[in-house]
N, C-alpha and C positions, 0 to 999 in steps of 0.2 A: 280765195285769194290767200288770207295772211298765212294759211297752211303751203301753197305754192313758194310764196317770198321765201319763208323762213326754210324751207327744204332745198332750195335752188342757191346754190355757192355763187352762181354765175349771175343771181340778181342782187344778192345780197351786199358782196365784193364790187360791185360796179358804183365806181363814181360818178356823182351828181352834180355838176359844177353848181348849181343854183343851191343846195345844199350844204356843200362840203367844200367851199372856197373861204369862207369866214368862220369864224368860232363863234358857237353857240354859246348860252347862258352857263352850260357845265364848265367849257372849257375856259370861261371869263372866270368863275369860279375857282376853280383847281388853280388859274394864274394869281390870284389875288393872294389866296390861300398859301400857296406857295412862293410868293416872290422874293421872300427874304433867303431861299433858298437858291435861285435862281440869279440873284444881282450878282454881278462879276466874277459870275460861278463859268466851269467848261460844265456842261450837261447834256444826258443823253435821254431823250425821250425814245423807250420802246414804245412801238405799235402807233408810232405819229400818225397813221392813214393821211390825209392829204396837209397836213402842217399846220391846222388851225389853231394848235395851242402854239406852236411854233410863230406864227403869227403876231401872236402876245408878247411872248416874251424872249425872242432871238435880239432884241435891243437892250433886254437889260443883261443878256449873259455876257460872258466874257466869249465863250464859243456855245454854238449849240448845233448837235447834232440827233438827228431823228431817222429812227428804223425803222420799216417796214416790210412785209412779206409779199405786200400785193403790188404789182411791177406799175398800175396802170396810176396806185395814188401816189405812188414814189414820183413817176412821171410827172402829174399834175403839180405835187409839191415844188419840186423843182424850177419847173416853170413859174410858179406862182410866187417863188419866195429865193431868190437866185443865191442872196446872201448866207442861207443854210446850207450845211451840208446832209442831203439825205441818201440813204445808202437802203438797197435792199437787201434784208439779210434777216433771220431769225434770233430770236429771243432765248432761246437754248444753245446756239452757238453764236457769242456777241464777238464780231469779228474786229476787236477792239484789246491793246496790250492791258498787263496788269497796272492797277492803282494810275488810271486816266484820266478817269470822272472827277467832279467833287460831288455832283448831284445827277440822280438816275429819278425820272420820271415813268410809272408803270400804271398810267390813268386807264382803267376800263380795259385792261390787257390781259390779267392772268386768267379768266375764265374764259378766253378765248385760245390759248395755249394748249397743245395736247394733253388731254387728260394723263396725268400723272407725273407730269413734265413741270410743275409747278416747281418745286422744290428744286431741281436744274437751274432753273429759269433764275430763281432768287441766287443761287451759287454763282451763275454766270456774272450776277449783276454786284453781288458782293466783290468777285474777282476784279471788277474793271474799276470798281470806285476806291478812291484815295482811303487811308486809315480816316476815319471819324467821318469819312463821308454820308450823304444823306439819301435814303430812298424815300419817295413819296408814292404810296400806292393807294390807290384804291377801286373797289369792288361792289357787284352787287353782294347787298347784305341779303341772309338766310332769314328770312322774317316770311311769315306766312301772305301779308299783305303784298309786299314786292314781288313775291313769287307768283301768286294770283294776276297781277297787270302784268306778267311779264310772260306774252304768250311763246316766245320763243324757249323758256322754260320747260314748257308741256311739246312743244313741237319736235326741238331738234336736241334739246337736254342741255339748254343753255344753262350753265353752273351758276351758282350761288355758294356764297361763305360766310361763316361766321367768324364775328371777331377773335373768338377764340382760336378756331381753326387757323386763321389768317397769323396770328401772335404765335401759336404752335410752329408754324412753316418758317418764320421769320426769325426765332430763337434758336430754331435746329441746322437755320444756314449761316448762321454768325452774324444777326443782328442784334440789337438794342432798340426797343420801342422807344421812343422819345414823347410822342404824342399821339392819343387815338382817339376816335369820336365818331359818332353814326350822324351821316347828314340827308337828305331829301324827305319830300313827303309826297303824297298822295297826287298834289298837282302835278309835279315833277313826272309823275307816272303815265298820265294822264296824256300830258302833253306830248312825251316821248309817242304812245301808240298814235296820237293824231298826227304826229311829224311825220312819223314812219308810212302812215295811210297817203299823205300826201307826195311824199318821197318817191315813190315806189308804184303807185297808181298815175298821179297825175304829173309829178314831175317839177314841182314849183311850190314854193311856201307861201300860204296867204299872209296877204301884209297883217292881220289881226294877231296871226302868230306870232310875228315880230314883234306886236306891241307887247303881248304878255311877258316878254323875256326878261325884262325889269323886276316884275313881281316875282315870278319862278328865282330870279337870281336870290333876291332878298329870303324866299322862302327856301332856297335850298340851302343858305347860309346858316339855317338856324338850326338846333339840336332836331334833329329827325330819325328815319329807322330804314331808308330804301336802300343806303347805300355806306362803305366803311370807309374812312378816309384814314390813314397811317402816317406816321413822319417816323422812320426806323432811322438809325445810325451803325455803321459796319463796327466791328470788334473783330482788329487786326490781331492774328498772333504770329508768333516768329516762329 
């Protein structure tokens, strides 16, 4: 079942309203961790999917824009959050003018862009950020346990990155790192696998999974090992 799921793009990239309408504990964590860079700012969310992060952030931001490559997800987001601008677009070719945004969010996305295009995505983000603008990036850590608990790593080559690799890419594309840390642990990995099973087999989320989200949010906020969390600032040259 998991082999079919992870190898089928149609299944993996299909919106499930029972799971994709509201924020997960991960969205809540990233909003709470990043809201100082969102409040009163012009914000771009790259890879917004159905607008789960926008659901939390758009009232705090001066203006919020979300982009994704999935037409179904963008249509769902527009219907759910008419006050937010959602655009069908690719991270490698952002359809915005130079120095337009104060903050760009790249949460759980860089591992999904075409392999080898990561630096181009970061260059595009650098281009649309204002001088001193902020990029908030999170991705899967290249750690033995986080890889073992990720079926997609073995079935479709889902990418993980070390902090050294991400830091190098950011430095080479004109960013200065302001903050970096590791977050997430085994409980979050187990929840993700169980949640995926219910999402793609039964199509609904059991109530007991909803009840553990507060616990998972606290756990994710602690020092961990499953994900990288980086805050970087643009260095503009004349």
